[in-house]
C-alpha positions as CSV (number, residue, x, y, z in Angstrom):
1,M,-2.0,9.6,184.0
2,L,-5.3,9.7,182.0
3,R,-4.4,6.9,180.0
4,A,-3.1,4.6,182.5
5,S,-6.3,5.3,184.7
6,G,-8.6,5.1,181.9
7,V,-7.3,1.3,180.8
8,E,-7.6,0.3,184.2
9,S,-11.3,1.5,184.5
10,L,-12.1,0.5,180.8
11,A,-14.0,-2.8,182.3
12,N,-16.1,-0.8,184.5
13,I,-17.7,1.4,181.8
14,P,-20.9,-0.1,180.7
15,E,-21.4,1.1,177.6
16,L,-17.8,1.0,176.2
17,R,-17.6,-3.0,177.5
18,R,-21.1,-3.0,175.4
19,R,-19.4,-1.7,172.4
20,I,-16.3,-3.9,172.6
21,F,-18.5,-7.1,172.9
22,F,-20.4,-6.1,170.1
23,L,-17.1,-5.5,168.0
24,L,-16.0,-9.0,169.3
25,A,-19.0,-10.5,168.3
26,A,-19.1,-8.9,164.9
27,L,-15.6,-9.8,164.1
28,A,-16.8,-13.3,165.0
29,I,-19.3,-13.1,162.6
30,Y,-17.2,-11.8,159.9
31,R,-14.6,-14.9,160.5
32,I,-17.4,-17.6,160.3
33,A,-18.6,-15.8,157.2
34,V,-15.1,-16.1,155.5
35,H,-15.5,-19.9,155.8
36,I,-18.6,-20.4,154.1
37,P,-18.1,-21.7,150.1
38,T,-20.3,-20.5,147.5
39,P,-22.0,-23.4,146.1
40,G,-20.5,-25.5,142.7
41,I,-16.8,-25.0,143.5
42,N,-13.8,-27.6,143.6
43,A,-12.5,-26.1,146.3
44,E,-9.1,-28.3,146.4
45,A,-8.6,-26.8,142.6
46,L,-9.2,-23.5,143.2
47,V,-6.5,-23.3,146.4
48,A,-4.3,-24.6,143.8
49,L,-5.0,-22.6,141.3
50,F,-4.6,-19.3,143.9
51,N,-1.3,-20.5,145.0
52,R,-0.1,-20.2,141.4
53,A,-1.9,-16.7,141.0
54,G,-0.5,-14.7,143.6
55,G,0.8,-12.3,141.8
56,T,-2.5,-11.0,140.0
57,I,-5.1,-8.9,141.3
58,F,-6.9,-12.1,142.9
59,G,-4.1,-12.2,144.7
60,F,-4.1,-8.9,146.1
61,I,-7.9,-8.9,146.8
62,D,-7.9,-12.1,148.7
63,M,-4.8,-10.5,150.9
64,F,-7.7,-7.7,151.7
65,S,-10.6,-10.6,152.5
66,G,-8.9,-12.5,154.9
67,G,-8.3,-15.5,152.7
68,A,-12.1,-15.4,151.5
69,L,-11.4,-15.3,147.7
70,R,-9.0,-18.0,147.8
71,R,-11.9,-20.2,149.3
72,L,-14.4,-18.1,147.1
73,S,-16.9,-17.7,150.1
74,V,-19.8,-15.9,150.2
75,C,-17.7,-13.1,151.4
76,A,-14.9,-13.7,148.8
77,L,-15.0,-9.8,147.5
78,G,-15.1,-8.5,150.8
79,V,-15.7,-4.7,151.5
80,M,-13.0,-3.6,148.4
81,P,-16.2,-2.9,146.4
82,Y,-17.4,-0.7,148.5
83,I,-13.8,1.5,148.8
84,S,-13.8,1.0,145.1
85,A,-17.5,3.0,144.8
86,S,-16.2,5.6,147.7
87,I,-13.3,6.1,145.8
88,I,-14.9,6.7,142.3
89,L,-17.6,9.1,143.7
90,E,-15.1,10.8,145.4
91,L,-13.0,10.9,141.7
92,L,-16.7,11.9,140.2
93,T,-16.5,15.2,142.3
94,V,-13.8,16.8,140.8
95,V,-15.8,16.1,136.9
96,Y,-19.1,16.9,138.3
97,P,-19.5,20.1,140.6
98,S,-22.9,18.7,141.6
99,L,-21.3,16.0,143.5
100,K,-19.0,18.4,145.2
101,E,-22.0,20.8,146.2
102,L,-24.1,17.4,147.3
103,R,-21.0,16.6,150.1
104,K,-21.3,20.0,151.2
105,E,-25.0,20.2,152.1
106,G,-24.4,18.6,155.5
107,P,-26.0,15.4,156.8
108,E,-28.6,15.5,154.3
109,G,-25.7,15.3,151.4
110,R,-23.7,12.8,153.1
111,R,-26.8,10.6,153.5
112,K,-27.4,11.1,149.6
113,M,-23.9,10.3,148.8
114,A,-24.1,6.9,151.1
115,Y,-26.9,5.6,148.8
116,Y,-25.0,6.7,145.8
117,T,-22.0,4.5,147.3
118,R,-24.4,1.9,147.8
119,Y,-26.0,1.6,144.4
120,L,-22.4,1.6,143.0
121,T,-21.6,-1.1,145.2
122,V,-24.0,-3.5,144.2
123,A,-23.2,-2.6,140.5
124,I,-19.4,-3.4,141.0
125,C,-20.3,-6.4,142.7
126,L,-22.5,-7.8,140.1
127,I,-19.9,-7.3,137.4
128,Q,-16.8,-8.3,139.4
129,G,-19.1,-11.4,140.8
130,F,-20.3,-12.3,136.9
131,G,-16.1,-11.7,135.6
132,I,-15.3,-14.1,138.2
133,A,-17.6,-17.0,137.5
134,V,-16.9,-16.6,133.9
135,G,-13.1,-16.3,134.4
136,L,-13.1,-19.6,136.8
137,E,-15.5,-21.8,134.4
138,R,-12.3,-21.5,132.2
139,M,-9.7,-22.2,134.5
140,T,-8.3,-25.9,135.6
141,A,-6.3,-26.5,138.7
142,P,-2.4,-27.4,137.8
143,N,-3.4,-31.5,137.8
144,G,-6.4,-31.2,135.1
145,D,-9.2,-30.7,137.8
146,P,-11.9,-28.3,136.7
147,V,-12.6,-25.5,139.4
148,V,-16.3,-25.4,138.5
149,M,-18.1,-28.6,138.9
150,F,-21.4,-27.6,136.9
151,P,-20.3,-24.3,134.8
152,G,-23.1,-22.8,133.1
153,W,-25.7,-19.4,133.2
154,G,-27.0,-21.1,136.6
155,F,-23.9,-21.1,138.4
156,R,-22.8,-17.6,137.0
157,F,-26.1,-16.0,138.3
158,L,-26.1,-18.0,141.7
159,T,-22.0,-16.6,142.1
160,M,-23.0,-12.9,141.5
161,L,-26.2,-12.9,143.9
162,T,-24.0,-15.2,146.4
163,L,-20.7,-12.7,146.0
164,T,-23.2,-9.0,145.9
165,T,-25.1,-10.4,149.2
166,G,-22.0,-11.1,151.0
167,S,-20.3,-8.0,150.2
168,M,-23.3,-5.7,151.0
169,F,-23.8,-7.8,154.5
170,L,-20.0,-6.9,155.1
171,V,-21.0,-3.3,154.1
172,W,-23.9,-3.2,156.5
173,L,-21.9,-5.1,159.4
174,G,-19.2,-2.6,159.0
175,E,-21.9,0.3,159.6
176,Q,-23.4,-1.4,162.6
177,I,-19.8,-1.6,163.9
178,T,-19.4,2.0,163.2
179,E,-22.7,2.9,165.0
180,H,-22.5,0.5,167.7
181,G,-18.8,-0.7,168.2
182,I,-15.3,0.8,168.4
183,G,-13.5,2.6,165.1
184,N,-14.4,2.6,161.6
185,G,-16.5,-0.8,160.7
186,I,-15.1,-0.9,157.2
187,S,-11.7,-0.3,158.1
188,I,-11.8,-2.7,160.9
189,L,-13.0,-5.3,158.6
190,I,-10.4,-5.0,156.3
191,F,-7.9,-5.0,159.3
192,A,-9.4,-8.1,160.9
193,G,-8.8,-9.8,157.6
194,I,-4.9,-8.9,157.0
195,V,-4.5,-9.6,161.0
196,A,-6.0,-13.2,160.2
197,R,-2.6,-14.4,158.3
198,L,-0.6,-13.4,161.0
199,P,-0.6,-16.9,162.8
200,S,0.1,-18.7,159.7
201,A,2.8,-16.3,159.1
202,L,4.5,-17.2,162.7
203,I,4.1,-21.0,162.3
204,N,6.0,-20.3,158.8
205,T,8.8,-18.4,160.5
206,F,9.1,-21.1,163.5
207,R,9.2,-23.9,161.1
208,F,12.1,-22.4,159.0
209,V,13.9,-21.7,162.2
210,K,13.5,-25.4,163.1
211,T,14.6,-26.7,159.7
212,G,17.4,-24.8,159.2
213,E,16.4,-22.3,156.3
214,L,16.5,-19.3,158.7
215,S,19.4,-18.8,161.0
216,G,18.8,-17.6,164.6
217,A,20.8,-13.7,163.5
218,V,18.8,-13.3,160.6
219,L,15.5,-13.6,162.5
220,L,16.9,-11.4,165.3
221,F,17.8,-8.9,162.6
222,I,13.9,-9.3,161.1
223,L,12.3,-9.0,164.6
224,V,14.2,-5.5,165.3
225,L,13.6,-4.7,161.7
226,V,9.9,-4.9,162.2
227,V,9.7,-2.9,165.8
228,A,11.4,-0.1,163.8
229,V,9.7,-0.2,161.0
230,F,6.2,-0.2,162.9
231,A,7.5,2.4,165.2
232,F,8.6,4.9,161.9
233,T,5.3,4.0,160.7
234,C,3.7,5.4,163.5
235,F,5.7,8.3,163.5
236,M,4.9,9.2,159.8
237,E,1.3,8.6,160.3
238,M,1.1,11.2,162.8
239,A,3.4,13.5,161.4
240,Q,2.1,16.9,160.1
241,R,2.8,20.1,159.1
242,R,1.1,23.0,161.3
243,I,0.6,26.4,159.6
244,P,-0.1,28.9,162.0
245,V,-3.6,31.2,161.5
246,H,-4.7,33.9,163.4
247,Y,-8.4,35.4,163.5
248,A,-8.8,39.1,163.3
249,R,-11.2,40.5,165.9
250,R,-14.5,41.8,164.5
251,M,-18.0,43.3,166.0
252,V,-20.9,40.8,165.4
253,G,-23.7,42.2,166.7
254,R,-22.9,43.7,170.1
255,Q,-20.0,41.5,170.6
256,M,-16.6,41.1,169.9
257,V,-15.5,38.0,168.2
258,G,-11.9,36.8,167.0
259,G,-8.4,37.3,168.2
260,Q,-7.8,33.7,168.3
261,S,-4.7,31.7,167.2
262,T,-4.9,27.8,166.1
263,Y,-3.0,26.1,163.3
264,L,-4.1,24.1,159.8
265,P,-2.4,20.7,160.4
266,I,-1.4,19.4,156.7
267,K,-0.7,15.6,157.3
268,V,2.5,14.2,155.8
269,N,0.5,11.3,154.3
270,T,-2.4,13.1,153.4
271,A,-3.6,10.4,150.6
272,G,-3.5,7.4,153.1
273,V,-3.5,3.8,151.6
274,I,-5.3,5.1,148.2
275,P,-1.9,5.5,146.0
276,P,-0.6,2.1,146.8
277,I,-3.9,0.1,146.2
278,F,-4.4,2.5,142.7
279,A,-1.1,1.6,141.9
280,S,-1.1,-2.3,142.8
281,S,-4.3,-2.6,140.7
282,V,-2.8,-0.9,137.5
283,L,0.5,-2.9,137.7
284,M,-1.3,-6.4,138.4
285,F,-4.0,-5.8,135.5
286,P,-1.9,-7.2,132.6
287,A,-1.2,-10.7,134.7
288,T,-5.0,-10.3,135.4
289,I,-5.8,-10.5,131.8
290,S,-2.8,-12.8,131.0
291,T,-5.0,-15.5,133.5
292,F,-8.3,-15.1,131.0
293,V,-6.4,-14.3,127.5
294,P,-3.4,-16.5,126.9
295,L,-2.0,-14.3,124.3
296,A,1.7,-13.7,123.9
297,F,1.8,-10.4,124.6
298,F,0.0,-10.4,127.9
299,Q,2.4,-13.3,128.7
300,T,5.3,-11.5,128.4
301,L,4.1,-8.5,129.9
302,S,2.9,-10.3,132.9
303,T,6.2,-11.8,133.8
304,Y,7.9,-8.4,133.8
305,L,5.0,-7.1,135.8
306,R,5.1,-9.2,139.2
307,P,6.0,-8.6,142.4
308,G,9.9,-9.0,142.5
309,H,10.6,-8.0,139.6
310,W,12.9,-4.8,139.1
311,L,10.7,-3.0,136.1
312,Y,7.7,-3.7,138.7
313,E,9.4,-2.4,141.6
314,I,10.4,1.1,139.4
315,L,7.2,1.6,138.1
316,Y,5.4,0.7,141.4
317,V,7.1,4.0,143.2
318,I,6.7,6.0,140.0
319,L,2.9,5.0,140.1
320,I,2.6,5.7,144.0
321,I,4.4,9.1,143.9
322,F,1.6,10.2,140.9
323,F,-1.3,9.1,143.0
324,C,-0.1,10.6,146.1
325,Y,-0.1,13.7,144.3
326,F,-3.1,13.5,142.3
327,Y,-5.6,12.1,145.2
328,T,-4.3,14.8,147.5
329,A,-5.0,17.3,145.1
330,I,-8.3,15.9,145.3
331,I,-9.1,15.9,148.7
332,F,-7.2,19.1,149.9
333,D,-8.1,22.1,147.8
334,P,-5.9,25.1,149.0
335,K,-8.3,27.5,146.9
336,D,-11.2,26.6,148.9
337,V,-8.8,26.7,152.2
338,A,-7.9,30.0,151.1
339,E,-11.4,31.4,150.7
340,N,-12.5,29.8,153.7
341,L,-9.8,31.6,155.9
342,K,-10.5,35.0,153.8
343,K,-14.1,34.7,154.6
344,W,-13.7,33.9,158.4
345,G,-11.1,36.5,159.0
346,G,-8.2,34.2,159.0
347,F,-4.9,34.8,157.6
348,I,-1.6,33.3,157.8
349,P,1.1,35.5,159.5
350,G,3.0,37.2,156.7
351,I,0.9,36.0,154.3
352,R,-1.4,38.3,152.5
353,P,-4.9,36.8,151.6
354,G,-6.6,35.4,148.7
355,R,-4.2,34.6,145.9
356,A,-1.1,34.7,148.3
357,T,-2.6,32.7,150.7
358,E,-3.2,30.0,148.1
359,E,-0.1,29.9,146.6
360,F,1.7,29.5,150.0
361,L,-0.6,26.9,150.7
362,D,-0.2,24.9,147.5
363,R,3.9,25.1,147.9
364,V,3.7,23.9,151.3
365,L,1.3,20.8,150.1
366,N,3.7,20.1,147.3
367,R,6.8,19.9,149.9
368,V,4.5,17.9,152.5
369,T,3.2,15.2,149.8
370,L,6.8,14.6,148.4
371,I,7.7,13.7,151.9
372,G,4.9,11.5,152.3
373,A,4.9,10.0,148.9
374,L,8.8,8.7,149.4
375,Y,7.6,7.0,152.8
376,V,4.7,5.6,151.3
377,A,7.1,4.1,148.5
378,A,9.7,2.9,150.8
379,I,7.1,1.1,153.1
380,C,5.6,-0.9,150.0
381,V,8.7,-1.6,148.7
382,L,10.1,-3.2,151.8
383,P,8.3,-6.5,151.3
384,T,10.1,-7.2,148.3
385,L,13.5,-6.4,149.7
386,L,13.0,-8.6,152.9
387,I,11.3,-11.6,150.8
388,V,14.1,-11.4,148.2
389,K,17.4,-10.5,150.2
390,F,16.2,-12.2,153.6
391,N,14.0,-14.8,152.3
392,V,11.5,-13.7,154.9
393,P,9.0,-16.5,154.6
394,F,6.2,-13.7,155.4
395,Y,4.4,-10.5,153.9
396,F,5.6,-7.7,156.1
397,G,5.0,-4.4,154.7
398,G,3.5,-2.3,151.9
399,T,-0.6,-1.5,152.2
400,A,-1.2,-3.9,154.6
401,L,0.8,-2.4,157.2
402,L,-0.7,0.8,156.6
403,I,-3.8,-0.4,156.7
404,V,-3.2,-1.8,160.2
405,V,-1.2,0.8,161.8
406,G,-3.9,3.4,160.6
407,V,-7.0,1.5,161.8
408,A,-5.4,0.5,165.1
409,M,-4.5,4.4,166.0
410,D,-7.9,5.3,165.0
411,T,-9.3,2.7,167.1
412,M,-7.3,3.6,170.2
413,A,-7.9,7.3,169.2
414,Q,-11.7,6.4,169.6
415,L,-11.2,4.8,172.8
416,E,-9.5,7.5,174.7
417,A,-11.9,9.8,173.4
418,H,-14.9,7.4,175.2
419,L,-12.4,7.4,178.2
420,L,-12.0,10.9,178.5
421,T,-15.6,12.0,178.2
422,R,-16.7,9.4,180.6
423,R,-14.1,10.8,182.9
424,Y,-15.7,14.5,182.4
425,D,-19.3,13.2,183.1
426,S,-18.0,11.8,186.2
427,L,-17.0,14.9,187.1
428,V,-19.7,16.9,186.4
429,R,-22.3,14.1,188.4
430,E,-20.1,14.2,191.5
431,G,-20.3,17.9,191.5
432,R,-16.4,18.9,191.2
433,L,-17.8,21.4,188.5
434,R,-20.5,23.0,189.6
435,R,-18.6,25.6,191.3
436,R,-17.7,27.3,188.2
437,R,-21.2,27.6,187.5
C-alpha cells in the first residue's frame, strides 16, 4: 500500500525529483565522456584488436567500463582502479592492525581511509596507464595497421595523465551521485556501463532470429530462463540467516535498560561480487601476459585458460569458492561479534557468551558461505552454458548480473526510504502525530 502510493507521488516530491534529475544528468555526462578518445590512437585498429582480445583482462575491464577501454577514451579505466584500491585497503586491514583501528574511529577514520583510497587509486591508474600505453605501442591490428600513430614517451605520459584524470573524474562524479543523487554513485556508474550494452545485445538477438540462426522455441526458452535467473538472483541476494539475540536487563544509573530481542542477520552472499572479480582477474592473467610476451609457454597456457574451456571453468568455480570464504572471513569476524555481544549484554539463546558464541557463529557462517559460494559459482558459469550449448548471441549472467541486480535493489531500497521519510514528515506537519506527545 505504501509502495504503491509512494510511486504515484514520486513526481510530487521536490527533493526526490531533484535527486533523480541529478542522477540522470550525471549518467549523461558519464556516457558522453566514454566517447571522448585519447589522442594518438588509431580507433579502427584498436577496435579490431579488442575483438581478438575478448578473453583477456582487457575484455573484462572493458565490460565494466561500458566499452570505454575498447575506444581508449579518457574514461577507459573506469572506476575499476578505485574498486581495486578499496579491496587492497580492505585486505591490508588484516595485515596492519592500525588500519583496522583507523576504520573503527568513526567519521574521521572513514575520511582518512577515503584519502588513502584516492591516493592508491591515482597510483594504480598511473601504473595501468603506463602499461596500456607501452602495450599498445607494440600491438598491431590483424591487418597490420599500428594501434598507436605516434609512439614514444610523449604518448606514454599523455596516456598516463589522460587515463588517470578520467578515472579520478569518474570517482568524483560517483561521490557527487552518492551525495546529491540516488544510490551508491560508484556502483551506479558500473551499472550504467554494463546496461549500456543491452541495446546491442537485443539487436543481435533479433538479427539471429531473423536470419534463422536462432529458432523461436529456443528464444522463448531463453526468455523464460532469463526471468527465472533474475528472480532467483534477487531471492538469493536478499536471503539471510537470522540468528536470534536477546539482551539481558541491567541497571544503567537509575534506569533499567535491555530486555529486548532482536536478530543478527548473516547474508547468504556476504562477499558480494568480489570473489568472481578476483577469480576472473587471476585466470585472465596468463592470456594478458601472452598478448605482451609472445612465449610458447604463455601462448599454450592462455589457450587452456580461456572462457569456455573445461579447465578454465573448473578453476573458475574453485577460485570463486575460495575467495568467497577468504573475503567473508575478512569482513565478518565471529570473534569481534561475540565480544561485542558480550560487552553489551547480548546472548544467543542456548549458547554461552564468549568462546561458545564465537564457535557457533563461525560454524553457521561456514555453512551459509558454502551455499552463497555455490550460488555465485552457478551464476558465473551460466554465461558459458548459454553461449556454448544454446548459441546465445549475448552475454547473460556472471559478475555483470550480480552487479546489476545488487545495484538495482539497493537503489530501490533508497528510493523507498526517501518515500517513507517523506510520508512520516507529512504526517508530523499535518498534525496527525501531535496527540501522542
